[in-house]
TIVO-2410 file (N, C-alpha, C; in nm, 3 decimals):
# residues 51
REC num residu      c1      c2      c3 atome chaine
REC   1      X  -8.151  -7.661  -0.150     N      A
REC   1      X  -8.143  -7.771  -0.245    CA      A
REC   1      X  -8.146  -7.890  -0.181     C      A
REC   2      X  -8.162  -8.011  -0.259     N      A
REC   2      X  -8.174  -8.145  -0.203    CA      A
REC   2      X  -8.027  -8.175  -0.124     C      A
REC   3      X  -7.919  -8.112  -0.181     N      A
REC   3      X  -7.807  -8.153  -0.120    CA      A
REC   3      X  -7.775  -8.111   0.012     C      A
REC   4      X  -7.855  -8.011   0.050     N      A
REC   4      X  -7.832  -7.971   0.179    CA      A
REC   4      X  -7.898  -8.064   0.288     C      A
REC   5      X  -8.020  -8.141   0.255     N      A
REC   5      X  -8.062  -8.251   0.345    CA      A
REC   5      X  -8.010  -8.391   0.327     C      A
REC   6      X  -7.955  -8.394   0.192     N      A
REC   6      X  -7.915  -8.553   0.176    CA      A
REC   6      X  -7.888  -8.566   0.021     C      A
REC   7      X  -7.842  -8.689  -0.010     N      A
REC   7      X  -7.856  -8.731  -0.152    CA      A
REC   7      X  -7.867  -8.861  -0.169     C      A
REC   8      X  -7.952  -8.924  -0.257     N      A
REC   8      X  -7.976  -9.038  -0.281    CA      A
REC   8      X  -7.869  -9.102  -0.394     C      A
REC   9      X  -7.822  -9.200  -0.348     N      A
REC   9      X  -7.701  -9.255  -0.431    CA      A
REC   9      X  -7.749  -9.409  -0.479     C      A
REC  10      X  -7.742  -9.433  -0.608     N      A
REC  10      X  -7.767  -9.567  -0.669    CA      A
REC  10      X  -7.640  -9.631  -0.681     C      A
REC  11      X  -7.626  -9.725  -0.594     N      A
REC  11      X  -7.495  -9.783  -0.615    CA      A
REC  11      X  -7.500  -9.911  -0.700     C      A
REC  12      X  -7.381  -9.957  -0.773     N      A
REC  12      X  -7.384 -10.049  -0.874    CA      A
REC  12      X  -7.463 -10.174  -0.802     C      A
REC  13      X  -7.545 -10.239  -0.889     N      A
REC  13      X  -7.583 -10.383  -0.834    CA      A
REC  13      X  -7.705 -10.350  -0.742     C      A
REC  14      X  -7.753 -10.248  -0.716     N      A
REC  14      X  -7.865 -10.200  -0.625    CA      A
REC  14      X  -7.992 -10.157  -0.730     C      A
REC  15      X  -8.092 -10.211  -0.694     N      A
REC  15      X  -8.207 -10.150  -0.745    CA      A
REC  15      X  -8.280 -10.047  -0.681     C      A
REC  16      X  -8.240 -10.033  -0.551     N      A
REC  16      X  -8.303  -9.909  -0.483    CA      A
REC  16      X  -8.207  -9.806  -0.417     C      A
REC  17      X  -8.211  -9.671  -0.469     N      A
REC  17      X  -8.096  -9.573  -0.421    CA      A
REC  17      X  -8.095  -9.594  -0.257     C      A
REC  18      X  -7.956  -9.550  -0.228     N      A
REC  18      X  -7.919  -9.546  -0.095    CA      A
REC  18      X  -7.914  -9.387  -0.064     C      A
REC  19      X  -8.009  -9.368   0.068     N      A
REC  19      X  -8.000  -9.236   0.100    CA      A
REC  19      X  -7.892  -9.194   0.210     C      A
REC  20      X  -7.803  -9.101   0.157     N      A
REC  20      X  -7.703  -9.063   0.247    CA      A
REC  20      X  -7.707  -8.912   0.278     C      A
REC  21      X  -7.699  -8.892   0.409     N      A
REC  21      X  -7.707  -8.751   0.462    CA      A
REC  21      X  -7.584  -8.666   0.420     C      A
REC  22      X  -7.571  -8.614   0.299     N      A
REC  22      X  -7.482  -8.514   0.270    CA      A
REC  22      X  -7.343  -8.539   0.304     C      A
REC  23      X  -7.305  -8.658   0.238     N      A
REC  23      X  -7.171  -8.717   0.275    CA      A
REC  23      X  -7.051  -8.619   0.230     C      A
REC  24      X  -7.058  -8.520   0.133     N      A
REC  24      X  -6.941  -8.435   0.103    CA      A
REC  24      X  -6.860  -8.371   0.193     C      A
REC  25      X  -6.916  -8.297   0.294     N      A
REC  25      X  -6.843  -8.226   0.385    CA      A
REC  25      X  -6.754  -8.318   0.464     C      A
REC  26      X  -6.771  -8.435   0.501     N      A
REC  26      X  -6.689  -8.521   0.573    CA      A
REC  26      X  -6.540  -8.526   0.549     C      A
REC  27      X  -6.509  -8.559   0.395     N      A
REC  27      X  -6.382  -8.562   0.332    CA      A
REC  27      X  -6.308  -8.429   0.350     C      A
REC  28      X  -6.391  -8.326   0.323     N      A
REC  28      X  -6.328  -8.186   0.286    CA      A
REC  28      X  -6.246  -8.135   0.417     C      A
REC  29      X  -6.304  -8.118   0.530     N      A
REC  29      X  -6.208  -8.056   0.631    CA      A
REC  29      X  -6.050  -8.142   0.662     C      A
REC  30      X  -6.058  -8.263   0.658     N      A
REC  30      X  -5.928  -8.305   0.669    CA      A
REC  30      X  -5.832  -8.284   0.572     C      A
REC  31      X  -5.884  -8.264   0.433     N      A
REC  31      X  -5.817  -8.212   0.328    CA      A
REC  31      X  -5.756  -8.099   0.334     C      A
REC  32      X  -5.851  -7.978   0.389     N      A
REC  32      X  -5.799  -7.850   0.392    CA      A
REC  32      X  -5.717  -7.837   0.506     C      A
REC  33      X  -5.728  -7.924   0.620     N      A
REC  33      X  -5.643  -7.908   0.711    CA      A
REC  33      X  -5.483  -7.964   0.683     C      A
REC  34      X  -5.483  -8.047   0.585     N      A
REC  34      X  -5.332  -8.088   0.553    CA      A
REC  34      X  -5.262  -7.993   0.442     C      A
REC  35      X  -5.357  -7.949   0.351     N      A
REC  35      X  -5.281  -7.869   0.251    CA      A
REC  35      X  -5.203  -7.766   0.275     C      A
REC  36      X  -5.245  -7.684   0.386     N      A
REC  36      X  -5.156  -7.579   0.427    CA      A
REC  36      X  -5.001  -7.607   0.488     C      A
REC  37      X  -4.987  -7.736   0.512     N      A
REC  37      X  -4.859  -7.791   0.549    CA      A
REC  37      X  -4.779  -7.821   0.431     C      A
REC  38      X  -4.865  -7.842   0.309     N      A
REC  38      X  -4.796  -7.914   0.207    CA      A
REC  38      X  -4.784  -7.793   0.095     C      A
REC  39      X  -4.888  -7.698   0.099     N      A
REC  39      X  -4.886  -7.587   0.000    CA      A
REC  39      X  -4.892  -7.439   0.088     C      A
REC  40      X  -4.828  -7.339  -0.003     N      A
REC  40      X  -4.835  -7.193   0.061    CA      A
REC  40      X  -4.988  -7.162   0.113     C      A
REC  41      X  -4.995  -7.074   0.195     N      A
REC  41      X  -5.154  -7.018   0.236    CA      A
REC  41      X  -5.219  -6.988   0.122     C      A
REC  42      X  -5.162  -6.887   0.043     N      A
REC  42      X  -5.263  -6.848  -0.079    CA      A
REC  42      X  -5.320  -6.954  -0.161     C      A
REC  43      X  -5.240  -7.042  -0.174     N      A
REC  43      X  -5.300  -7.160  -0.261    CA      A
REC  43      X  -5.401  -7.238  -0.204     C      A
REC  44      X  -5.369  -7.251  -0.071     N      A
REC  44      X  -5.488  -7.326   0.018    CA      A
REC  44      X  -5.625  -7.256   0.027     C      A
REC  45      X  -5.616  -7.126   0.008     N      A
REC  45      X  -5.716  -7.034   0.026    CA      A
REC  45      X  -5.787  -7.004  -0.091     C      A
REC  46      X  -5.729  -7.058  -0.201     N      A
REC  46      X  -5.757  -7.021  -0.367    CA      A
REC  46      X  -5.899  -7.084  -0.393     C      A
REC  47      X  -5.970  -6.999  -0.483     N      A
REC  47      X  -6.084  -7.030  -0.503    CA      A
REC  47      X  -6.127  -7.162  -0.592     C      A
REC  48      X  -5.980  -7.236  -0.645     N      A
REC  48      X  -6.000  -7.336  -0.711    CA      A
REC  48      X  -6.014  -7.479  -0.620     C      A
REC  49      X  -6.054  -7.455  -0.488     N      A
REC  49      X  -6.064  -7.559  -0.396    CA      A
REC  49      X  -6.204  -7.634  -0.439     C      A
REC  50      X  -6.205  -7.742  -0.475     N      A
REC  50      X  -6.317  -7.820  -0.522    CA      A
REC  50      X  -6.423  -7.838  -0.402     C      A
REC  51      X  -6.389  -7.824  -0.288     N      A
REC  51      X  -6.470  -7.823  -0.175    CA      A
REC  51      X  -6.520  -7.690  -0.148     C      A
***
C-alpha cells in the first residue's frame, strides 16, 4: 500500500501536499521501549497497541 512507501500530508495553509516517507514508525519504537518499565509485560505486548 501507499503507506509502505510514504504518505502525502496536506499541512494547514499549504496548497501542495508535503510528501513524508512513512513517518509513523519513528515515534513508535521509543514508546514501546518505555512501556515495559511503566506497565506489566503482558500489557505492553497487548494487541491494543496502536502501533
